[in-house]
Structures are given as structure tokens and as C-alpha cells.
C-alpha positions as CSV (number, residue, x, y, z in Angstrom):
1,X,75.5,14.7,77.0
2,X,72.3,12.6,77.4
3,X,73.6,11.2,80.6
4,X,74.3,14.7,82.0
5,X,70.9,15.9,80.9
6,X,68.9,13.2,82.6
7,X,71.0,13.2,85.7
8,X,70.2,16.8,86.1
9,X,66.6,16.3,85.4
10,X,66.2,13.4,87.9
11,X,68.0,15.1,90.8
12,X,65.2,17.4,91.7
13,X,64.9,18.9,95.2
14,X,61.6,17.4,96.3
15,X,59.3,19.2,98.6
16,X,56.8,17.2,100.8
17,X,53.5,18.9,100.2
18,X,51.3,16.8,102.5
19,X,53.4,14.3,104.3
20,X,55.2,14.4,107.6
21,X,58.8,13.7,106.5
22,X,60.8,15.5,104.1
23,X,62.6,13.0,101.7
24,X,66.2,13.6,101.5
25,X,67.5,15.1,98.1
26,X,70.9,13.6,98.7
27,X,71.9,10.9,96.3
28,X,71.3,7.4,97.8
29,X,74.5,5.8,96.4
30,X,77.5,6.5,98.5
31,X,80.4,4.2,97.3
32,X,82.2,4.8,93.9
33,X,80.9,1.4,92.8
34,X,77.3,2.4,93.5
35,X,77.8,5.8,91.8
36,X,79.0,4.1,88.7
37,X,76.0,1.6,88.7
38,X,73.7,4.6,89.1
39,X,75.2,6.3,86.1
40,X,75.1,3.2,84.0
41,X,71.4,2.6,84.8
42,X,70.6,6.3,83.9
43,X,72.4,5.9,80.6
44,X,70.5,2.7,79.9
45,X,67.2,4.5,80.5
46,X,68.2,7.4,78.2
47,X,69.3,5.2,75.4
48,X,66.1,3.2,75.6
49,X,64.0,6.4,75.7
50,X,65.9,7.8,72.8
51,X,65.6,4.7,70.6
52,X,61.9,4.5,71.2
53,X,61.4,8.2,70.4
54,X,63.4,7.9,67.2
55,X,62.6,4.5,65.8
56,X,59.2,3.2,67.1
57,X,56.8,2.4,64.2
58,X,54.1,4.8,65.6
59,X,54.3,8.2,66.8
60,X,54.0,8.4,70.6
61,X,54.6,11.5,72.7
62,X,57.6,11.8,74.9
63,X,55.3,12.7,77.9
64,X,53.4,9.4,77.4
65,X,56.8,7.6,77.3
66,X,57.9,9.3,80.4
67,X,54.7,8.7,82.3
68,X,54.7,5.0,81.2
69,X,58.3,4.7,82.5
70,X,57.3,6.3,85.8
71,X,54.4,3.8,86.1
72,X,56.7,1.0,85.3
73,X,59.0,2.0,88.3
74,X,56.1,2.3,90.6
75,X,54.8,-1.1,89.7
76,X,57.8,-2.5,91.7
77,X,56.8,-0.6,94.8
78,X,53.8,-1.1,97.2
79,X,50.2,-0.5,96.1
80,X,50.0,2.9,97.7
81,X,52.8,4.7,95.8
82,X,51.5,6.5,92.7
83,X,52.3,9.2,90.2
84,X,49.7,11.9,90.1
85,X,49.4,13.5,86.7
86,X,48.9,17.3,86.1
87,X,45.3,16.5,85.2
88,X,44.6,14.8,88.6
89,X,46.7,16.8,90.9
90,X,44.1,19.4,91.6
91,X,41.4,16.9,92.4
92,X,43.8,15.0,94.6
93,X,44.7,18.2,96.7
94,X,41.0,18.9,97.0
95,X,40.3,15.5,98.3
96,X,43.1,15.8,100.9
97,X,41.9,19.2,102.1
98,X,38.2,18.4,101.8
99,X,37.6,21.8,100.1
100,X,36.9,23.1,96.7
101,X,35.6,26.3,95.0
102,X,31.9,26.3,94.0
103,X,28.4,27.0,95.2
104,X,28.0,24.1,97.5
105,X,25.6,21.5,96.1
106,X,25.7,17.7,95.7
107,X,24.0,16.9,92.4
108,X,23.1,13.9,90.3
109,X,21.5,13.1,86.9
110,X,18.0,11.9,87.5
111,X,16.2,10.9,84.3
112,X,18.5,13.3,82.3
113,X,17.8,16.2,84.7
114,X,20.5,17.8,86.8
115,X,19.0,17.4,90.3
116,X,20.2,18.7,93.6
117,X,20.7,15.8,96.1
118,X,21.6,18.1,99.0
119,X,23.0,21.6,99.6
120,X,26.2,21.7,101.7
121,X,25.6,23.3,105.1
122,X,26.3,27.0,105.2
123,X,27.3,27.1,101.5
124,X,26.0,29.7,99.0
125,X,23.4,27.2,97.8
126,X,22.3,26.4,101.4
127,X,21.9,30.2,102.1
128,X,19.9,30.6,98.9
129,X,17.5,27.9,100.3
130,X,18.1,25.5,97.4
131,X,16.9,22.1,98.6
132,X,16.9,18.4,97.7
133,X,14.8,17.7,94.6
134,X,15.4,21.2,92.9
135,X,16.2,20.8,89.2
136,X,18.8,23.0,87.7
137,X,17.6,23.7,84.3
138,X,20.3,26.2,83.2
139,X,23.7,27.4,84.3
140,X,24.5,31.0,83.1
141,X,21.9,30.5,80.4
142,X,23.4,27.1,79.2
143,X,20.8,24.3,79.3
144,X,21.9,21.2,81.3
145,X,19.7,19.0,79.3
146,X,21.8,16.3,77.5
147,X,24.9,17.1,79.6
148,X,26.9,14.5,81.5
149,X,27.2,15.0,85.2
150,X,30.9,16.1,84.9
151,X,30.0,18.6,82.1
152,X,27.2,20.1,84.3
153,X,29.4,20.3,87.3
154,X,32.2,22.0,85.3
155,X,29.7,24.8,84.3
156,X,29.1,25.5,88.0
157,X,32.8,25.7,88.7
158,X,34.7,29.0,88.5
159,X,37.1,31.5,90.1
160,X,36.2,32.3,93.7
161,X,34.3,35.4,94.0
162,X,32.7,35.2,90.6
163,X,28.9,34.8,90.2
164,X,26.9,32.0,88.5
165,X,23.3,32.2,87.5
166,X,21.2,29.1,88.0
167,X,17.7,28.6,86.6
168,X,15.9,26.4,89.1
169,X,12.5,24.5,89.0
170,X,11.5,23.4,92.5
171,X,9.7,20.1,93.1
172,X,5.9,20.3,92.4
173,X,6.2,23.6,90.7
174,X,5.6,24.3,87.0
175,X,7.4,27.6,86.8
176,X,11.1,28.2,87.4
177,X,13.1,30.9,89.1
178,X,16.5,32.4,88.6
179,X,19.1,32.7,91.4
180,X,22.4,34.3,91.4
181,X,25.2,32.8,93.6
182,X,28.7,33.8,94.4
183,X,31.3,31.1,94.2
184,X,33.1,30.5,97.5
185,X,35.7,28.0,98.9
186,X,33.5,25.1,99.9
187,X,34.7,22.9,102.8
188,X,33.3,19.5,103.6
189,X,33.1,19.1,107.3
190,X,34.9,15.9,108.4
191,X,33.5,15.9,111.9
192,X,29.8,15.1,112.2
193,X,27.2,13.9,114.6
194,X,24.3,11.4,114.5
195,X,21.5,14.0,113.9
196,X,21.2,17.8,113.4
197,X,19.7,20.7,115.3
198,X,16.8,22.6,113.9
199,X,19.2,25.1,112.4
200,X,20.9,22.1,110.5
201,X,24.1,22.2,112.5
202,X,25.3,18.9,114.0
203,X,24.1,17.8,117.5
204,X,27.0,15.9,119.1
205,X,25.1,15.0,122.3
206,X,23.5,11.7,121.6
207,X,21.8,11.1,125.0
208,X,21.1,14.4,126.9
209,X,19.9,12.5,130.0
210,X,23.0,10.3,130.5
211,X,25.5,12.8,128.9
212,X,26.6,10.5,126.1
213,X,28.3,12.2,123.1
214,X,28.7,10.9,119.6
215,X,31.3,12.1,117.1
216,X,32.0,10.8,113.7
217,X,35.2,11.6,111.8
218,X,35.0,10.8,108.1
219,X,38.5,11.6,107.1
220,X,41.6,13.4,108.6
221,X,42.0,16.8,106.8
222,X,44.0,19.8,107.9
223,X,40.7,21.2,109.4
224,X,39.7,18.0,111.4
225,X,41.4,19.0,114.6
226,X,39.8,22.4,114.9
227,X,36.4,21.0,113.9
228,X,36.8,18.2,116.6
229,X,38.0,20.8,119.3
230,X,34.9,22.9,118.5
231,X,32.6,19.9,118.9
232,X,34.3,18.7,122.1
233,X,34.2,22.2,123.6
234,X,30.4,22.2,123.0
235,X,30.0,18.9,124.6
236,X,32.1,19.8,127.7
237,X,30.0,22.9,128.2
238,X,27.2,20.4,128.8
239,X,27.5,17.4,131.0
240,X,29.6,14.9,129.1
241,X,29.8,11.6,130.9
242,X,30.9,9.3,127.9
243,X,31.9,9.6,124.3
244,X,31.5,7.3,121.2
245,X,34.0,8.1,118.5
246,X,33.0,6.7,115.2
247,X,35.9,6.0,112.7
248,X,34.0,3.5,110.5
249,X,34.7,3.7,106.8
250,X,37.3,6.4,107.4
251,X,40.0,6.0,104.9
252,X,42.5,8.1,106.6
253,X,44.2,11.3,105.6
254,X,47.0,13.4,107.2
255,X,49.2,11.7,109.8
256,X,49.6,15.0,111.6
257,X,45.9,15.4,111.9
258,X,45.5,11.8,113.4
259,X,48.4,12.5,115.9
260,X,46.7,15.6,117.1
261,X,43.3,14.0,117.4
262,X,44.8,11.2,119.5
263,X,46.7,13.7,121.5
264,X,43.3,15.4,122.5
265,X,42.3,12.3,124.6
266,X,45.8,11.0,125.8
267,X,47.8,13.0,128.2
268,X,51.2,11.2,128.0
269,X,53.1,8.5,126.3
270,X,53.8,7.5,122.6
271,X,51.0,8.0,120.2
272,X,52.7,6.5,117.1
273,X,56.2,5.9,115.7
274,X,57.6,5.6,112.3
275,X,60.6,4.0,110.7
276,X,62.0,3.6,107.1
277,X,65.0,2.7,105.3
278,X,65.9,6.2,104.3
279,X,64.2,8.4,107.0
280,X,65.1,8.7,110.7
281,X,62.9,6.9,113.1
282,X,60.5,9.2,114.9
283,X,58.0,9.2,117.8
284,X,55.0,11.4,118.4
285,X,54.2,11.8,122.1
286,X,51.0,13.1,123.9
287,X,50.9,16.4,125.8
288,X,48.8,16.9,128.9
289,X,47.7,20.4,127.9
290,X,44.3,20.4,126.2
291,X,43.5,16.9,127.0
292,X,39.8,15.8,127.3
293,X,39.7,13.3,130.1
294,X,37.5,12.0,132.9
295,X,35.0,10.0,130.8
296,X,34.9,6.6,129.2
297,X,35.3,6.3,125.5
298,X,34.5,3.8,122.8
299,X,35.9,3.8,119.2
300,X,33.9,2.3,116.4
301,X,35.8,0.7,113.5
302,X,35.2,-1.5,110.5
303,X,37.2,-3.2,107.8
304,X,37.3,0.1,105.8
305,X,38.8,2.1,108.6
306,X,42.3,2.7,107.4
307,X,45.7,4.6,107.9
308,X,45.1,7.6,110.1
309,X,42.0,6.2,111.6
310,X,44.0,3.1,112.6
311,X,46.5,5.3,114.3
312,X,43.9,6.9,116.5
313,X,42.1,3.7,117.2
314,X,45.4,1.9,118.1
315,X,46.6,4.8,120.1
316,X,43.5,5.0,122.2
317,X,43.3,1.3,122.6
318,X,47.0,0.7,123.7
319,X,46.7,3.5,126.3
320,X,43.5,1.9,127.6
321,X,41.7,5.2,126.9
322,X,38.9,3.6,124.8
323,X,37.4,0.3,124.1
324,X,37.5,-0.5,120.3
325,X,34.2,-1.9,118.9
326,X,33.3,-3.4,115.5
327,X,35.6,-5.2,113.0
328,X,39.3,-5.5,112.4
329,X,40.6,-2.5,110.4
330,X,42.0,-2.5,107.0
331,X,45.7,-2.6,107.9
332,X,47.3,0.3,106.1
333,X,50.3,1.3,108.2
334,X,52.5,3.1,105.7
335,X,53.4,6.8,105.5
336,X,53.2,8.5,102.1
337,X,54.8,11.7,101.2
338,X,53.5,13.7,98.3
339,X,56.5,15.2,96.5
340,X,56.2,18.0,94.0
341,X,57.4,17.3,90.4
342,X,57.8,19.7,87.6
343,X,57.6,22.7,89.8
344,X,54.4,21.5,91.3
345,X,52.6,20.6,88.2
346,X,52.6,16.9,89.0
347,X,53.5,14.9,92.0
348,X,54.8,11.6,93.4
349,X,52.9,9.9,96.2
350,X,55.7,7.7,97.7
351,X,55.8,5.4,100.6
352,X,58.7,6.5,102.7
353,X,58.1,4.8,106.1
354,X,55.8,2.5,108.1
355,X,54.2,3.4,111.4
356,X,53.8,1.4,114.5
357,X,51.2,1.6,117.3
358,X,52.3,2.6,120.9
359,X,52.8,-1.0,121.9
360,X,55.4,-1.2,118.9
361,X,53.4,-3.7,117.0
362,X,52.8,-3.5,113.3
363,X,49.7,-2.0,111.7
364,X,50.4,-2.5,107.9
365,X,49.0,-5.7,106.3
366,X,51.8,-7.0,104.0
367,X,51.1,-8.8,100.8
368,X,50.2,-12.4,101.7
369,X,49.5,-11.7,105.3
370,X,47.0,-14.1,107.0
371,X,44.3,-13.5,109.6
372,X,46.7,-15.0,112.1
373,X,49.4,-12.3,111.6
374,X,49.8,-8.9,113.3
375,X,48.2,-6.1,111.3
376,X,45.4,-3.6,111.7
377,X,43.5,-2.9,114.8
378,X,41.2,-5.6,116.3
379,X,38.3,-4.8,118.6
380,X,38.7,-5.5,122.2
381,X,37.9,-9.0,123.5
382,X,34.1,-9.5,123.5
383,X,33.5,-6.3,121.3
384,X,33.7,-7.8,117.8
385,X,30.6,-7.3,115.7
386,X,30.9,-8.8,112.3
387,X,28.8,-7.5,109.4
388,X,27.9,-9.2,106.1
389,X,28.8,-7.3,102.9
390,X,25.1,-6.4,102.2
391,X,24.5,-5.3,105.9
392,X,27.5,-3.1,105.7
393,X,26.5,-1.6,102.4
394,X,23.0,-0.8,103.6
395,X,24.4,0.8,106.7
396,X,26.6,2.9,104.6
397,X,23.7,4.1,102.5
398,X,21.7,4.8,105.5
399,X,24.5,6.9,107.0
400,X,25.1,8.8,103.7
401,X,21.4,9.5,103.5
402,X,21.2,11.0,107.1
403,X,24.2,13.2,106.2
404,X,22.2,14.9,103.6
405,X,20.0,18.1,104.1
406,X,16.7,16.7,103.0
407,X,13.2,18.4,103.2
408,X,11.6,15.0,104.0
409,X,13.5,12.1,105.6
410,X,13.9,9.1,103.4
411,X,12.6,5.7,104.4
412,X,12.8,2.1,103.3
413,X,16.5,1.3,104.0
414,X,16.6,1.7,107.8
415,X,18.3,-1.2,109.5
416,X,19.8,-1.7,113.1
417,X,23.4,-0.7,113.5
418,X,24.5,-3.6,115.6
419,X,28.1,-2.2,116.0
420,X,26.7,1.1,117.3
421,X,24.2,-0.6,119.5
422,X,27.1,-2.5,121.2
423,X,29.1,0.6,121.8
424,X,26.1,2.4,123.1
425,X,25.2,-0.3,125.5
426,X,28.8,-0.4,126.9
427,X,28.7,3.3,127.3
428,X,25.3,3.3,129.1
429,X,26.6,0.7,131.6
430,X,29.9,2.7,132.1
431,X,28.1,6.0,132.8
432,X,25.5,4.3,135.0
433,X,28.2,2.6,137.0
434,X,30.1,5.9,137.4
435,X,26.9,7.6,138.5
436,X,26.4,4.9,141.0
437,X,29.8,5.1,142.4
438,X,29.6,8.9,142.8
439,X,26.3,8.7,144.6
440,X,27.8,5.9,146.9
441,X,30.8,8.1,147.7
442,X,28.6,11.1,148.4
443,X,26.4,9.0,150.8
444,X,29.5,7.7,152.7
445,X,30.9,11.1,153.4
């Protein structure tokens, strides 16, 4: 009976929630011998589970036992496969989609006071003109004094469309004021520029005179493609002569999003291919329609550029569409499917395939791989710019600070971005050469 029970429980029909391949729900064993071994192993698991549940000296919940068993199985797999508990699933999905419900503020505890670091552009907090440095004294009449950051944030969360009342004290003001905000679905933009317009929207044209654009992608969510298309359309309405695409410290995201981003700049050929032991090999190819072309590109990467960002960098490099500048990337070339468990209450993030760049070479850095092995994406010859850990950390803090909506710019941590400077100098040379060639061709007509 136990064998039948567990076999039924384990043979779920799994649904891929965020991946690109649907893992087969057909049993892997095919021969009679394999089927027998499969049943014997399941029976061993059930017997062990049952004996512990009945006879262990201390009381332990069955759920704890099951989650420990799952973790034990996953410990034999790669570092990217993981079990996502019900308590962590909502946060995981918010991180993948880069959206959540709330009022749209980034906050911190400063000397025990809940302080706004920055409103999020176009959020309820932004429209209410809340600014950096504002102290949130109360949330719906509940004092924030003595709360942890997590407890304070939980007070501001709620169902979409409901209201929350904040008691705010502005910097350099003794008195406080009360504002009412309606909770909305807050989406963090993944496509950003180097600086903002006067209305706080991103300015994607870095150099108006030369027509050099700058776009930074922080992760690959389901909204990245539409955000990038919007930015590119704005640039092409101006005079776009060259583009710097910054993928530094981009940890990845959705494979489908990375493929579509790469497709926006390549008009033909393979973008990426995948293969695995239990999934069919597959190729994604570029399409001519909707391609942005006719200008040079550089792609900025560093050692924290991973997964989907490596797909884009490798695709543009292999098709000679862009010069890659910076440091060798992380080397995460595996595809995860997120499979629903318990009717969607929990999930399994499982590596089901690995992907390869258009040249067919490997991206994934296997355990024990050396610098001499093939993995990740290397900068083009002559375009490597190595940074020390401290320099990279300072640049990251500088970038994060510039992303915030601050009343006054912060100072004191500004350092030269040597990787960006190399990309910019290359782009200036390419744009200048292109202009000169056009002028020569016009003069010779």
C-alpha cells in the first residue's frame, strides 16, 4: 500500500512555470529491470520515512522530513537546482517578474527610523512626492519605532487597490503630515540609462552630438523586451550612430527574454542552442523583422554577468554584431525549469539542459574548470579591463546610488569607470570613422 501511495504522489504532472522546456511527465525507466529497480527504491524511501516517523526519539514533522529528503536528493545535483518552499515561492516569483504589490518605496532603517531611500519612478509614493530622507513614523496608525525592516515593510504591503496611511516627517521639518496611498502593482524597470531627464525618466542618449546611446539591462524579466523596444524606438527617432549595451552584474533571468533581446540586433542565424539528457535539442534563430541595425555596438560585461546576459553577449559577439568589453563572465550555461509542486504551493527549480553559444562552444563553468577551459564569455582581444574587488564594489555602489531618485546627488564615492571608458572610446572612434567615410563618399559623388 505504501508503495502504491508514494508512487502516486511522486508521479505528478509537472508544469513549467518560468522555463522554456516542459519536462516530460513520462516515467524515465523503460525496461522491466529498470521499472523493478525504480519500485524497489521507492519502497526503500517509504520504509525509511515510515520508520523515522514512528520510532525517532524526538517528534519531527512529516513535512520537515520530506523537505529534508528533497534537499538530500538535490545535493547530488548541480548548485543551481533547488527546492522552493511555500514560504519562499511568492518572493521568488516576484524576483523573476521584477514586480510586487505595494506603494513603491525603497526603505532602510536609519538610527532606528524607517527612512525612505528612494521612491520608485511613477509609483504611488513617487506621485505623492515622497522623497529620499523622509521618515515614515507610522503606518495605518502603527508606530514604526522598534520594528525590524521586514516588519515595517510587511505593514506597508497589502492587497492591490487597498489604501495605506503613512505619517511622514520630511527632512529639516519638525512637524509631520499624513498621506494616503493606494497600493498598486509595482514593477521595477530592468532597462535603464546613465542619467535621467528632468521628469525623472531615463535618458538613453549618452552623447547627443555623436549620437551614442547607452542602455543598461539589470536582469531579464518578462517585461525587458518591451522596455528595451521602447528605449530603442526613442533612440532611433533621434540620430543613433552607436550603442553601448551594459550587462554588467546582470545575473540573468528568462531565457526567452534573452533570446528576444539578442534577436533585436541580429537578423539571421542561431542565437543559442540547448541540449540535455531528457529534453530534445533545440535552436533559437534570429528573424530579420524588427531588427535594429546599421550602427556599431559594444557590450559591457563583468564577472557577475551570468546566464541570460551571457547568452546575449555571446550571441552578439559570435555574429560580430558587437565588441565585448570588460571581464570574463560568470559561466552559468544551464537551463532551469521551475516546476510546480503541490498544486502550485511549492516548486522545484531543476536544471534540465545546458545551452551553447552560436559557435557551438560551451558557456557553463563546470566544477573544477580552470581559466584555460572553455566557459563564459571573454572580452574581444584588446578589450579586457580587469577590476580589483574593491574597485568593482565601489563602482557598484556608485551605480546603485545614481539609480535612486535623490533630492541631492551624493558625493564621495565617485571613481572612474575604466570599463565604460574603453567602450566609449571605441564607440567614439567607430562613429567618427563612419562619419568620415560618409563625408568622403559624398564628396566623391
